[in-house]
PDBQT receptor file of N, H, CA, C and O in Angstrom, charges set to zero:
ATOM      1  N   MET A   1      -3.453 -13.494  23.368  1.00  0.00    +0.000 N 
ATOM      2  CA  MET A   1      -2.149 -12.545  23.222  1.00  0.00    +0.000 C 
ATOM      3  C   MET A   1      -2.643 -11.231  22.271  1.00  0.00    +0.000 C 
ATOM      4  O   MET A   1      -2.089 -10.139  22.395  1.00  0.00    +0.000 OA
ATOM      5  N   ILE A   2      -3.436 -11.392  21.579  1.00  0.00    +0.000 N 
ATOM      6  H   ILE A   2      -3.887 -12.280  21.478  1.00  0.00    +0.000 HD
ATOM      7  CA  ILE A   2      -4.066 -10.390  20.850  1.00  0.00    +0.000 C 
ATOM      8  C   ILE A   2      -4.481  -9.401  21.588  1.00  0.00    +0.000 C 
ATOM      9  O   ILE A   2      -3.933  -8.299  21.571  1.00  0.00    +0.000 OA
ATOM     10  N   GLU A   3      -5.641  -9.733  22.420  1.00  0.00    +0.000 N 
ATOM     11  H   GLU A   3      -6.086 -10.629  22.434  1.00  0.00    +0.000 HD
ATOM     12  CA  GLU A   3      -6.067  -8.784  23.572  1.00  0.00    +0.000 C 
ATOM     13  C   GLU A   3      -5.002  -8.169  24.357  1.00  0.00    +0.000 C 
ATOM     14  O   GLU A   3      -4.939  -6.956  24.554  1.00  0.00    +0.000 OA
ATOM     15  N   MET A   4      -4.051  -9.139  24.862  1.00  0.00    +0.000 N 
ATOM     16  H   MET A   4      -4.102 -10.125  24.702  1.00  0.00    +0.000 HD
ATOM     17  CA  MET A   4      -3.106  -8.473  25.809  1.00  0.00    +0.000 C 
ATOM     18  C   MET A   4      -2.401  -7.173  24.723  1.00  0.00    +0.000 C 
ATOM     19  O   MET A   4      -2.289  -5.994  25.059  1.00  0.00    +0.000 OA
ATOM     20  N   ALA A   5      -2.012  -7.719  23.460  1.00  0.00    +0.000 N 
ATOM     21  H   ALA A   5      -2.103  -8.677  23.187  1.00  0.00    +0.000 HD
ATOM     22  CA  ALA A   5      -1.407  -6.369  22.908  1.00  0.00    +0.000 C 
ATOM     23  C   ALA A   5      -1.986  -5.513  22.650  1.00  0.00    +0.000 C 
ATOM     24  O   ALA A   5      -1.386  -4.439  22.623  1.00  0.00    +0.000 OA
ATOM     25  N   HIS A   6      -3.496  -5.537  22.317  1.00  0.00    +0.000 N 
ATOM     26  H   HIS A   6      -3.984  -6.410  22.340  1.00  0.00    +0.000 HD
ATOM     27  CA  HIS A   6      -4.299  -4.473  22.018  1.00  0.00    +0.000 C 
ATOM     28  C   HIS A   6      -4.455  -3.441  23.467  1.00  0.00    +0.000 C 
ATOM     29  O   HIS A   6      -4.573  -2.218  23.393  1.00  0.00    +0.000 OA
ATOM     30  N   LYS A   7      -4.433  -4.047  24.470  1.00  0.00    +0.000 N 
ATOM     31  H   LYS A   7      -4.338  -5.040  24.530  1.00  0.00    +0.000 HD
ATOM     32  CA  LYS A   7      -4.502  -3.429  25.522  1.00  0.00    +0.000 C 
ATOM     33  C   LYS A   7      -3.157  -2.404  25.848  1.00  0.00    +0.000 C 
ATOM     34  O   LYS A   7      -3.256  -1.454  26.625  1.00  0.00    +0.000 OA
ATOM     35  N   HIS A   8      -2.013  -2.718  25.199  1.00  0.00    +0.000 N 
ATOM     36  H   HIS A   8      -1.933  -3.489  24.568  1.00  0.00    +0.000 HD
ATOM     37  CA  HIS A   8      -0.872  -1.902  25.360  1.00  0.00    +0.000 C 
ATOM     38  C   HIS A   8      -0.832  -1.093  23.605  1.00  0.00    +0.000 C 
ATOM     39  O   HIS A   8       0.236  -0.736  23.107  1.00  0.00    +0.000 OA
ATOM     40  N   ASP A   9      -1.736  -0.982  23.125  1.00  0.00    +0.000 N 
ATOM     41  H   ASP A   9      -2.603  -1.272  23.530  1.00  0.00    +0.000 HD
ATOM     42  CA  ASP A   9      -1.617  -0.207  21.781  1.00  0.00    +0.000 C 
ATOM     43  C   ASP A   9      -0.723  -0.869  20.895  1.00  0.00    +0.000 C 
ATOM     44  O   ASP A   9       0.045  -0.102  20.315  1.00  0.00    +0.000 OA
ATOM     45  N   VAL A  10      -0.611  -2.039  20.636  1.00  0.00    +0.000 N 
ATOM     46  H   VAL A  10      -1.235  -2.662  21.108  1.00  0.00    +0.000 HD
ATOM     47  CA  VAL A  10       0.227  -2.793  19.786  1.00  0.00    +0.000 C 
ATOM     48  C   VAL A  10      -0.771  -3.549  18.796  1.00  0.00    +0.000 C 
ATOM     49  O   VAL A  10      -1.769  -4.223  19.053  1.00  0.00    +0.000 OA
ATOM     50  N   TYR A  11      -0.162  -3.208  17.553  1.00  0.00    +0.000 N 
ATOM     51  H   TYR A  11       0.649  -2.660  17.345  1.00  0.00    +0.000 HD
ATOM     52  CA  TYR A  11      -1.024  -3.708  16.580  1.00  0.00    +0.000 C 
ATOM     53  C   TYR A  11      -0.521  -5.359  16.203  1.00  0.00    +0.000 C 
ATOM     54  O   TYR A  11       0.624  -5.726  16.469  1.00  0.00    +0.000 OA
ATOM     55  N   VAL A  12      -1.223  -5.996  15.753  1.00  0.00    +0.000 N 
ATOM     56  H   VAL A  12      -2.152  -5.698  15.537  1.00  0.00    +0.000 HD
ATOM     57  CA  VAL A  12      -0.986  -7.478  15.679  1.00  0.00    +0.000 C 
ATOM     58  C   VAL A  12      -1.023  -7.813  14.317  1.00  0.00    +0.000 C 
ATOM     59  O   VAL A  12      -1.976  -7.413  13.649  1.00  0.00    +0.000 OA
ATOM     60  N   SER A  13       0.141  -8.691  13.639  1.00  0.00    +0.000 N 
ATOM     61  H   SER A  13       0.915  -9.016  14.182  1.00  0.00    +0.000 HD
ATOM     62  CA  SER A  13       0.092  -9.050  12.216  1.00  0.00    +0.000 C 
ATOM     63  C   SER A  13      -0.029 -10.616  12.052  1.00  0.00    +0.000 C 
ATOM     64  O   SER A  13       0.191 -11.419  12.959  1.00  0.00    +0.000 OA
ATOM     65  N   THR A  14      -0.293 -10.836  11.165  1.00  0.00    +0.000 N 
ATOM     66  H   THR A  14      -0.471 -10.184  10.428  1.00  0.00    +0.000 HD
ATOM     67  CA  THR A  14      -0.785 -12.339  10.551  1.00  0.00    +0.000 C 
ATOM     68  C   THR A  14       0.809 -12.848  10.256  1.00  0.00    +0.000 C 
ATOM     69  O   THR A  14       1.059 -14.034  10.042  1.00  0.00    +0.000 OA
ATOM     70  N   THR A  15       1.686 -11.960  10.271  1.00  0.00    +0.000 N 
ATOM     71  H   THR A  15       1.482 -10.997  10.445  1.00  0.00    +0.000 HD
ATOM     72  CA  THR A  15       2.995 -12.398   9.374  1.00  0.00    +0.000 C 
ATOM     73  C   THR A  15       2.785 -12.892   8.184  1.00  0.00    +0.000 C 
ATOM     74  O   THR A  15       1.608 -12.815   7.835  1.00  0.00    +0.000 OA
ATOM     75  N   ASN A  16       3.696 -13.503   7.231  1.00  0.00    +0.000 N 
ATOM     76  H   ASN A  16       4.653 -13.565   7.515  1.00  0.00    +0.000 HD
ATOM     77  CA  ASN A  16       3.654 -13.768   6.031  1.00  0.00    +0.000 C 
ATOM     78  C   ASN A  16       2.871 -15.189   5.726  1.00  0.00    +0.000 C 
ATOM     79  O   ASN A  16       3.011 -15.778   4.654  1.00  0.00    +0.000 OA
ATOM     80  N   TRP A  17       2.127 -15.615   6.672  1.00  0.00    +0.000 N 
ATOM     81  H   TRP A  17       2.014 -15.137   7.543  1.00  0.00    +0.000 HD
ATOM     82  CA  TRP A  17       1.255 -16.710   6.355  1.00  0.00    +0.000 C 
ATOM     83  C   TRP A  17       0.401 -16.961   5.359  1.00  0.00    +0.000 C 
ATOM     84  O   TRP A  17       0.210 -18.073   4.867  1.00  0.00    +0.000 OA
ATOM     85  N   ALA A  18      -0.127 -15.946   5.040  1.00  0.00    +0.000 N 
ATOM     86  H   ALA A  18       0.028 -15.042   5.439  1.00  0.00    +0.000 HD
ATOM     87  CA  ALA A  18      -1.022 -15.682   3.745  1.00  0.00    +0.000 C 
ATOM     88  C   ALA A  18      -0.585 -16.210   2.619  1.00  0.00    +0.000 C 
ATOM     89  O   ALA A  18      -1.381 -16.757   1.856  1.00  0.00    +0.000 OA
ATOM     90  N   LYS A  19       0.690 -16.134   2.348  1.00  0.00    +0.000 N 
ATOM     91  H   LYS A  19       1.337 -15.690   2.967  1.00  0.00    +0.000 HD
ATOM     92  CA  LYS A  19       1.132 -16.722   1.073  1.00  0.00    +0.000 C 
ATOM     93  C   LYS A  19       0.802 -18.029   0.768  1.00  0.00    +0.000 C 
ATOM     94  O   LYS A  19       0.611 -18.451  -0.372  1.00  0.00    +0.000 OA
ATOM     95  N   HIS A  20       0.726 -18.767   1.946  1.00  0.00    +0.000 N 
ATOM     96  H   HIS A  20       0.881 -18.425   2.873  1.00  0.00    +0.000 HD
ATOM     97  CA  HIS A  20       0.214 -20.444   1.551  1.00  0.00    +0.000 C 
ATOM     98  C   HIS A  20      -0.815 -20.403   1.290  1.00  0.00    +0.000 C 
ATOM     99  O   HIS A  20      -1.104 -21.237   0.431  1.00  0.00    +0.000 OA
ATOM    100  N   LEU A  21      -1.866 -19.611   1.722  1.00  0.00    +0.000 N 
ATOM    101  H   LEU A  21      -1.631 -18.934   2.419  1.00  0.00    +0.000 HD
ATOM    102  CA  LEU A  21      -3.490 -19.751   1.431  1.00  0.00    +0.000 C 
ATOM    103  C   LEU A  21      -3.570 -19.257   0.004  1.00  0.00    +0.000 C 
ATOM    104  O   LEU A  21      -4.237 -19.862  -0.835  1.00  0.00    +0.000 OA
ATOM    105  N   PHE A  22      -2.919 -18.204  -0.260  1.00  0.00    +0.000 N 
ATOM    106  H   PHE A  22      -2.377 -17.713   0.422  1.00  0.00    +0.000 HD
ATOM    107  CA  PHE A  22      -3.053 -17.311  -1.340  1.00  0.00    +0.000 C 
ATOM    108  C   PHE A  22      -2.917 -18.152  -2.593  1.00  0.00    +0.000 C 
ATOM    109  O   PHE A  22      -3.449 -17.743  -3.624  1.00  0.00    +0.000 OA
ATOM    110  N   ARG A  23      -2.288 -19.226  -2.587  1.00  0.00    +0.000 N 
ATOM    111  H   ARG A  23      -1.856 -19.558  -1.748  1.00  0.00    +0.000 HD
ATOM    112  CA  ARG A  23      -1.939 -20.041  -3.769  1.00  0.00    +0.000 C 
ATOM    113  C   ARG A  23      -3.302 -21.130  -3.740  1.00  0.00    +0.000 C 
ATOM    114  O   ARG A  23      -3.503 -21.677  -4.824  1.00  0.00    +0.000 OA
ATOM    115  N   SER A  24      -3.958 -21.385  -2.969  1.00  0.00    +0.000 N 
ATOM    116  H   SER A  24      -3.795 -20.941  -2.088  1.00  0.00    +0.000 HD
ATOM    117  CA  SER A  24      -4.858 -22.330  -2.736  1.00  0.00    +0.000 C 
ATOM    118  C   SER A  24      -6.101 -21.777  -3.437  1.00  0.00    +0.000 C 
ATOM    119  O   SER A  24      -6.915 -22.617  -3.822  1.00  0.00    +0.000 OA
ATOM    120  N   GLY A  25      -6.345 -20.578  -3.642  1.00  0.00    +0.000 N 
ATOM    121  H   GLY A  25      -5.684 -19.896  -3.330  1.00  0.00    +0.000 HD
ATOM    122  CA  GLY A  25      -7.407 -19.896  -4.425  1.00  0.00    +0.000 C 
ATOM    123  C   GLY A  25      -8.039 -18.842  -3.837  1.00  0.00    +0.000 C 
ATOM    124  O   GLY A  25      -7.711 -18.497  -2.702  1.00  0.00    +0.000 OA
ATOM    125  N   PRO A  26      -9.019 -18.199  -4.529  1.00  0.00    +0.000 N 
ATOM    126  CA  PRO A  26      -9.818 -16.811  -3.702  1.00  0.00    +0.000 C 
ATOM    127  C   PRO A  26     -10.454 -17.325  -2.548  1.00  0.00    +0.000 C 
ATOM    128  O   PRO A  26     -10.518 -16.679  -1.502  1.00  0.00    +0.000 OA
ATOM    129  N   SER A  27     -11.035 -18.716  -2.721  1.00  0.00    +0.000 N 
ATOM    130  H   SER A  27     -10.982 -19.242  -3.570  1.00  0.00    +0.000 HD
ATOM    131  CA  SER A  27     -11.963 -18.623  -1.548  1.00  0.00    +0.000 C 
ATOM    132  C   SER A  27     -11.414 -18.956  -0.468  1.00  0.00    +0.000 C 
ATOM    133  O   SER A  27     -12.014 -18.626   0.555  1.00  0.00    +0.000 OA
ATOM    134  N   ALA A  28     -10.174 -19.672  -0.332  1.00  0.00    +0.000 N 
ATOM    135  H   ALA A  28      -9.687 -19.940  -1.163  1.00  0.00    +0.000 HD
ATOM    136  CA  ALA A  28      -9.258 -19.886   0.749  1.00  0.00    +0.000 C 
ATOM    137  C   ALA A  28      -8.810 -18.834   1.288  1.00  0.00    +0.000 C 
ATOM    138  O   ALA A  28      -8.821 -18.737   2.515  1.00  0.00    +0.000 OA
ATOM    139  N   PHE A  29      -8.256 -17.690   0.381  1.00  0.00    +0.000 N 
ATOM    140  H   PHE A  29      -8.247 -17.769  -0.615  1.00  0.00    +0.000 HD
ATOM    141  CA  PHE A  29      -7.581 -16.584   0.795  1.00  0.00    +0.000 C 
ATOM    142  C   PHE A  29      -8.620 -15.717   1.485  1.00  0.00    +0.000 C 
ATOM    143  O   PHE A  29      -8.399 -15.130   2.544  1.00  0.00    +0.000 OA
ATOM    144  N   GLU A  30      -9.906 -15.667   0.740  1.00  0.00    +0.000 N 
ATOM    145  H   GLU A  30     -10.086 -16.144  -0.121  1.00  0.00    +0.000 HD
ATOM    146  CA  GLU A  30     -10.861 -14.673   1.567  1.00  0.00    +0.000 C 
ATOM    147  C   GLU A  30     -11.534 -15.322   2.791  1.00  0.00    +0.000 C 
ATOM    148  O   GLU A  30     -12.290 -14.630   3.473  1.00  0.00    +0.000 OA
ATOM    149  N   GLN A  31     -11.327 -16.489   3.082  1.00  0.00    +0.000 N 
ATOM    150  H   GLN A  31     -10.713 -17.051   2.529  1.00  0.00    +0.000 HD
ATOM    151  CA  GLN A  31     -11.904 -17.130   4.406  1.00  0.00    +0.000 C 
ATOM    152  C   GLN A  31     -10.904 -17.019   5.335  1.00  0.00    +0.000 C 
ATOM    153  O   GLN A  31     -11.289 -16.835   6.490  1.00  0.00    +0.000 OA
ATOM    154  N   TYR A  32      -9.374 -17.099   5.086  1.00  0.00    +0.000 N 
ATOM    155  H   TYR A  32      -9.062 -17.248   4.148  1.00  0.00    +0.000 HD
ATOM    156  CA  TYR A  32      -8.543 -16.837   5.917  1.00  0.00    +0.000 C 
ATOM    157  C   TYR A  32      -8.544 -15.169   6.215  1.00  0.00    +0.000 C 
ATOM    158  O   TYR A  32      -8.125 -14.847   7.326  1.00  0.00    +0.000 OA
ATOM    159  N   ILE A  33      -8.968 -14.123   5.340  1.00  0.00    +0.000 N 
ATOM    160  H   ILE A  33      -9.308 -14.384   4.437  1.00  0.00    +0.000 HD
ATOM    161  CA  ILE A  33      -9.240 -12.887   5.831  1.00  0.00    +0.000 C 
ATOM    162  C   ILE A  33     -10.234 -12.692   6.818  1.00  0.00    +0.000 C 
ATOM    163  O   ILE A  33     -10.075 -12.048   7.855  1.00  0.00    +0.000 OA
ATOM    164  N   GLU A  34     -11.509 -13.408   6.373  1.00  0.00    +0.000 N 
ATOM    165  H   GLU A  34     -11.638 -13.931   5.531  1.00  0.00    +0.000 HD
ATOM    166  CA  GLU A  34     -12.388 -13.518   7.598  1.00  0.00    +0.000 C 
ATOM    167  C   GLU A  34     -12.136 -13.834   8.673  1.00  0.00    +0.000 C 
ATOM    168  O   GLU A  34     -12.508 -13.144   9.622  1.00  0.00    +0.000 OA
ATOM    169  N   ASP A  35     -11.402 -15.016   8.843  1.00  0.00    +0.000 N 
ATOM    170  H   ASP A  35     -11.100 -15.577   8.071  1.00  0.00    +0.000 HD
ATOM    171  CA  ASP A  35     -10.817 -15.629  10.133  1.00  0.00    +0.000 C 
ATOM    172  C   ASP A  35      -9.957 -14.651  10.976  1.00  0.00    +0.000 C 
ATOM    173  O   ASP A  35     -10.058 -14.620  12.203  1.00  0.00    +0.000 OA
ATOM    174  N   CYS A  36      -9.168 -13.911  10.331  1.00  0.00    +0.000 N 
ATOM    175  H   CYS A  36      -9.086 -13.936   9.335  1.00  0.00    +0.000 HD
ATOM    176  CA  CYS A  36      -8.264 -12.933  10.938  1.00  0.00    +0.000 C 
ATOM    177  C   CYS A  36      -9.026 -11.758  11.302  1.00  0.00    +0.000 C 
ATOM    178  O   CYS A  36      -8.464 -11.156  12.217  1.00  0.00    +0.000 OA
ATOM    179  N   LYS A  37     -10.076 -11.226  10.929  1.00  0.00    +0.000 N 
ATOM    180  H   LYS A  37     -10.533 -11.715  10.185  1.00  0.00    +0.000 HD
ATOM    181  CA  LYS A  37     -10.825 -10.319  11.359  1.00  0.00    +0.000 C 
ATOM    182  C   LYS A  37     -11.553 -10.754  12.790  1.00  0.00    +0.000 C 
ATOM    183  O   LYS A  37     -11.673  -9.942  13.708  1.00  0.00    +0.000 OA
ATOM    184  N   LYS A  38     -12.028 -12.137  12.877  1.00  0.00    +0.000 N 
ATOM    185  H   LYS A  38     -11.931 -12.796  12.131  1.00  0.00    +0.000 HD
ATOM    186  CA  LYS A  38     -12.852 -12.541  13.881  1.00  0.00    +0.000 C 
ATOM    187  C   LYS A  38     -11.748 -12.814  15.003  1.00  0.00    +0.000 C 
ATOM    188  O   LYS A  38     -12.024 -12.680  16.195  1.00  0.00    +0.000 OA
ATOM    189  N   VAL A  39     -10.665 -13.148  14.623  1.00  0.00    +0.000 N 
ATOM    190  H   VAL A  39     -10.441 -13.256  13.654  1.00  0.00    +0.000 HD
ATOM    191  CA  VAL A  39      -9.703 -13.364  15.728  1.00  0.00    +0.000 C 
ATOM    192  C   VAL A  39      -9.304 -11.848  16.568  1.00  0.00    +0.000 C 
ATOM    193  O   VAL A  39      -9.124 -11.693  17.776  1.00  0.00    +0.000 OA
ATOM    194  N   GLY A  40      -9.247 -10.865  15.506  1.00  0.00    +0.000 N 
ATOM    195  H   GLY A  40      -9.393 -10.991  14.524  1.00  0.00    +0.000 HD
ATOM    196  CA  GLY A  40      -8.516  -9.611  15.954  1.00  0.00    +0.000 C 
ATOM    197  C   GLY A  40      -7.482  -9.149  15.418  1.00  0.00    +0.000 C 
ATOM    198  O   GLY A  40      -7.008  -8.164  15.984  1.00  0.00    +0.000 OA
ATOM    199  N   PHE A  41      -6.962  -9.518  14.518  1.00  0.00    +0.000 N 
ATOM    200  H   PHE A  41      -7.347 -10.318  14.058  1.00  0.00    +0.000 HD
ATOM    201  CA  PHE A  41      -5.898  -9.346  13.720  1.00  0.00    +0.000 C 
ATOM    202  C   PHE A  41      -5.881  -7.900  13.320  1.00  0.00    +0.000 C 
ATOM    203  O   PHE A  41      -6.958  -7.561  12.829  1.00  0.00    +0.000 OA
ATOM    204  N   ASP A  42      -5.098  -7.067  13.374  1.00  0.00    +0.000 N 
ATOM    205  H   ASP A  42      -4.224  -7.342  13.773  1.00  0.00    +0.000 HD
ATOM    206  CA  ASP A  42      -4.894  -5.462  12.853  1.00  0.00    +0.000 C 
ATOM    207  C   ASP A  42      -4.655  -5.570  11.154  1.00  0.00    +0.000 C 
ATOM    208  O   ASP A  42      -5.294  -4.998  10.270  1.00  0.00    +0.000 OA
ATOM    209  N   THR A  43      -3.522  -6.494  11.032  1.00  0.00    +0.000 N 
ATOM    210  H   THR A  43      -3.003  -6.959  11.750  1.00  0.00    +0.000 HD
ATOM    211  CA  THR A  43      -2.863  -6.300   9.760  1.00  0.00    +0.000 C 
ATOM    212  C   THR A  43      -2.723  -7.790   8.909  1.00  0.00    +0.000 C 
ATOM    213  O   THR A  43      -2.254  -8.754   9.515  1.00  0.00    +0.000 OA
ATOM    214  N   VAL A  44      -3.042  -7.894   7.841  1.00  0.00    +0.000 N 
ATOM    215  H   VAL A  44      -3.423  -7.111   7.349  1.00  0.00    +0.000 HD
ATOM    216  CA  VAL A  44      -2.443  -8.977   7.305  1.00  0.00    +0.000 C 
ATOM    217  C   VAL A  44      -1.333  -8.932   6.170  1.00  0.00    +0.000 C 
ATOM    218  O   VAL A  44      -1.562  -8.523   5.032  1.00  0.00    +0.000 OA
ATOM    219  N   GLU A  45      -0.183  -9.370   6.583  1.00  0.00    +0.000 N 
ATOM    220  H   GLU A  45       0.004  -9.702   7.508  1.00  0.00    +0.000 HD
ATOM    221  CA  GLU A  45       1.120  -9.242   5.911  1.00  0.00    +0.000 C 
ATOM    222  C   GLU A  45       1.306 -10.124   4.731  1.00  0.00    +0.000 C 
ATOM    223  O   GLU A  45       1.235 -11.348   4.841  1.00  0.00    +0.000 OA
ATOM    224  N   LEU A  46       1.563  -9.473   3.508  1.00  0.00    +0.000 N 
ATOM    225  H   LEU A  46       1.620  -8.479   3.419  1.00  0.00    +0.000 HD
ATOM    226  CA  LEU A  46       1.715 -10.257   2.319  1.00  0.00    +0.000 C 
ATOM    227  C   LEU A  46       3.185  -9.826   1.704  1.00  0.00    +0.000 C 
ATOM    228  O   LEU A  46       3.457  -8.661   1.413  1.00  0.00    +0.000 OA
ATOM    229  N   ASN A  47       3.907 -10.712   1.580  1.00  0.00    +0.000 N 
ATOM    230  H   ASN A  47       3.685 -11.658   1.817  1.00  0.00    +0.000 HD
ATOM    231  CA  ASN A  47       5.211 -10.479   0.705  1.00  0.00    +0.000 C 
ATOM    232  C   ASN A  47       4.819 -10.573  -0.737  1.00  0.00    +0.000 C 
ATOM    233  O   ASN A  47       4.631 -11.686  -1.228  1.00  0.00    +0.000 OA
ATOM    234  N   VAL A  48       4.684  -9.498  -1.439  1.00  0.00    +0.000 N 
ATOM    235  H   VAL A  48       4.837  -8.594  -1.040  1.00  0.00    +0.000 HD
ATOM    236  CA  VAL A  48       4.436  -9.588  -2.648  1.00  0.00    +0.000 C 
ATOM    237  C   VAL A  48       5.282 -10.555  -3.690  1.00  0.00    +0.000 C 
ATOM    238  O   VAL A  48       4.903 -11.312  -4.584  1.00  0.00    +0.000 OA
ATOM    239  N   GLY A  49       6.655 -10.184  -3.165  1.00  0.00    +0.000 N 
ATOM    240  H   GLY A  49       6.962  -9.569  -2.439  1.00  0.00    +0.000 HD
ATOM    241  CA  GLY A  49       7.963 -10.899  -4.063  1.00  0.00    +0.000 C 
ATOM    242  C   GLY A  49       7.643 -12.732  -4.111  1.00  0.00    +0.000 C 
ATOM    243  O   GLY A  49       7.843 -13.483  -5.065  1.00  0.00    +0.000 OA
ATOM    244  N   SER A  50       7.166 -13.035  -2.918  1.00  0.00    +0.000 N 
ATOM    245  H   SER A  50       7.004 -12.424  -2.142  1.00  0.00    +0.000 HD
ATOM    246  CA  SER A  50       7.101 -14.407  -2.454  1.00  0.00    +0.000 C 
ATOM    247  C   SER A  50       5.908 -15.187  -3.140  1.00  0.00    +0.000 C 
ATOM    248  O   SER A  50       5.904 -16.405  -3.318  1.00  0.00    +0.000 OA
ATOM    249  N   LEU A  51       4.857 -14.284  -3.515  1.00  0.00    +0.000 N 
ATOM    250  H   LEU A  51       4.860 -13.295  -3.370  1.00  0.00    +0.000 HD
ATOM    251  CA  LEU A  51       3.532 -15.044  -4.015  1.00  0.00    +0.000 C 
ATOM    252  C   LEU A  51       3.518 -15.293  -5.337  1.00  0.00    +0.000 C 
ATOM    253  O   LEU A  51       2.657 -16.106  -5.672  1.00  0.00    +0.000 OA
ATOM    254  N   GLU A  52       4.353 -14.753  -6.404  1.00  0.00    +0.000 N 
ATOM    255  H   GLU A  52       5.052 -14.093  -6.132  1.00  0.00    +0.000 HD
ATOM    256  CA  GLU A  52       4.408 -15.228  -7.753  1.00  0.00    +0.000 C 
ATOM    257  C   GLU A  52       3.020 -14.832  -8.364  1.00  0.00    +0.000 C 
ATOM    258  O   GLU A  52       2.638 -15.474  -9.342  1.00  0.00    +0.000 OA
ATOM    259  N   VAL A  53       2.377 -14.009  -7.956  1.00  0.00    +0.000 N 
ATOM    260  H   VAL A  53       2.687 -13.487  -7.161  1.00  0.00    +0.000 HD
ATOM    261  CA  VAL A  53       0.854 -13.806  -8.500  1.00  0.00    +0.000 C 
ATOM    262  C   VAL A  53       0.693 -12.355  -9.096  1.00  0.00    +0.000 C 
ATOM    263  O   VAL A  53       0.923 -11.324  -8.464  1.00  0.00    +0.000 OA
ATOM    264  N   PRO A  54       0.253 -12.426 -10.440  1.00  0.00    +0.000 N 
ATOM    265  CA  PRO A  54       0.320 -11.104 -11.246  1.00  0.00    +0.000 C 
ATOM    266  C   PRO A  54      -0.501 -10.204 -10.268  1.00  0.00    +0.000 C 
ATOM    267  O   PRO A  54      -1.472 -10.513  -9.576  1.00  0.00    +0.000 OA
ATOM    268  N   LYS A  55       0.329  -8.674 -10.431  1.00  0.00    +0.000 N 
ATOM    269  H   LYS A  55       1.117  -8.423 -10.993  1.00  0.00    +0.000 HD
ATOM    270  CA  LYS A  55      -0.064  -7.714  -9.674  1.00  0.00    +0.000 C 
ATOM    271  C   LYS A  55      -1.478  -7.470  -9.418  1.00  0.00    +0.000 C 
ATOM    272  O   LYS A  55      -2.028  -7.280  -8.333  1.00  0.00    +0.000 OA
ATOM    273  N   GLU A  56      -2.125  -7.515 -10.936  1.00  0.00    +0.000 N 
ATOM    274  H   GLU A  56      -1.678  -7.670 -11.817  1.00  0.00    +0.000 HD
ATOM    275  CA  GLU A  56      -3.742  -7.200 -10.986  1.00  0.00    +0.000 C 
ATOM    276  C   GLU A  56      -4.569  -8.041  -9.999  1.00  0.00    +0.000 C 
ATOM    277  O   GLU A  56      -5.447  -7.600  -9.257  1.00  0.00    +0.000 OA
ATOM    278  N   ASN A  57      -4.172  -9.281 -10.097  1.00  0.00    +0.000 N 
ATOM    279  H   ASN A  57      -3.459  -9.639 -10.700  1.00  0.00    +0.000 HD
ATOM    280  CA  ASN A  57      -4.784 -10.298  -9.188  1.00  0.00    +0.000 C 
ATOM    281  C   ASN A  57      -4.517 -10.102  -7.793  1.00  0.00    +0.000 C 
ATOM    282  O   ASN A  57      -5.332 -10.542  -6.982  1.00  0.00    +0.000 OA
ATOM    283  N   LEU A  58      -3.631  -9.586  -7.456  1.00  0.00    +0.000 N 
ATOM    284  H   LEU A  58      -2.969  -9.229  -8.115  1.00  0.00    +0.000 HD
ATOM    285  CA  LEU A  58      -3.518  -9.334  -6.081  1.00  0.00    +0.000 C 
ATOM    286  C   LEU A  58      -4.223  -8.047  -5.609  1.00  0.00    +0.000 C 
ATOM    287  O   LEU A  58      -4.899  -8.174  -4.588  1.00  0.00    +0.000 OA
ATOM    288  N   LEU A  59      -4.185  -7.046  -6.080  1.00  0.00    +0.000 N 
ATOM    289  H   LEU A  59      -3.636  -6.943  -6.910  1.00  0.00    +0.000 HD
ATOM    290  CA  LEU A  59      -4.607  -5.570  -6.093  1.00  0.00    +0.000 C 
ATOM    291  C   LEU A  59      -6.301  -5.888  -6.133  1.00  0.00    +0.000 C 
ATOM    292  O   LEU A  59      -7.065  -5.111  -5.559  1.00  0.00    +0.000 OA
ATOM    293  N   ARG A  60      -6.806  -7.072  -6.846  1.00  0.00    +0.000 N 
ATOM    294  H   ARG A  60      -6.186  -7.703  -7.312  1.00  0.00    +0.000 HD
ATOM    295  CA  ARG A  60      -8.364  -6.885  -6.906  1.00  0.00    +0.000 C 
ATOM    296  C   ARG A  60      -8.710  -7.619  -5.629  1.00  0.00    +0.000 C 
ATOM    297  O   ARG A  60      -9.827  -7.417  -5.152  1.00  0.00    +0.000 OA
ATOM    298  N   ARG A  61      -7.716  -8.609  -4.903  1.00  0.00    +0.000 N 
ATOM    299  H   ARG A  61      -6.809  -8.773  -5.290  1.00  0.00    +0.000 HD
ATOM    300  CA  ARG A  61      -8.085  -9.406  -3.743  1.00  0.00    +0.000 C 
ATOM    301  C   ARG A  61      -8.084  -8.372  -2.461  1.00  0.00    +0.000 C 
ATOM    302  O   ARG A  61      -8.933  -8.419  -1.571  1.00  0.00    +0.000 OA
ATOM    303  N   VAL A  62      -6.875  -7.325  -2.514  1.00  0.00    +0.000 N 
ATOM    304  H   VAL A  62      -6.185  -7.287  -3.237  1.00  0.00    +0.000 HD
ATOM    305  CA  VAL A  62      -6.526  -6.547  -1.299  1.00  0.00    +0.000 C 
ATOM    306  C   VAL A  62      -7.471  -5.550  -1.418  1.00  0.00    +0.000 C 
ATOM    307  O   VAL A  62      -7.686  -4.959  -0.360  1.00  0.00    +0.000 OA
ATOM    308  N   LEU A  63      -8.137  -5.159  -2.430  1.00  0.00    +0.000 N 
ATOM    309  H   LEU A  63      -7.962  -5.639  -3.289  1.00  0.00    +0.000 HD
ATOM    310  CA  LEU A  63      -8.966  -3.724  -2.397  1.00  0.00    +0.000 C 
ATOM    311  C   LEU A  63     -10.454  -4.074  -2.018  1.00  0.00    +0.000 C 
ATOM    312  O   LEU A  63     -11.283  -3.284  -1.569  1.00  0.00    +0.000 OA
ATOM    313  N   ASN A  64     -10.642  -5.492  -2.303  1.00  0.00    +0.000 N 
ATOM    314  H   ASN A  64      -9.968  -6.134  -2.669  1.00  0.00    +0.000 HD
ATOM    315  CA  ASN A  64     -12.224  -5.947  -2.136  1.00  0.00    +0.000 C 
ATOM    316  C   ASN A  64     -12.309  -6.074  -0.462  1.00  0.00    +0.000 C 
ATOM    317  O   ASN A  64     -13.364  -6.404   0.079  1.00  0.00    +0.000 OA
TER     318      ASN A  64
């Protein structure tokens, strides 16, 4: 589906699934990001309000 979306110039998002892995620790979240890149997702969606994580921790992970 991702390839088909890209053929039609459509960006593909992970939706808000990352919130489940974010709570599992940095290594689980980082592996998720790498897997998303390999599969071809264009964006990783994070709903900051649902994460209950300090902004500093979130920014540190996102900016890496």
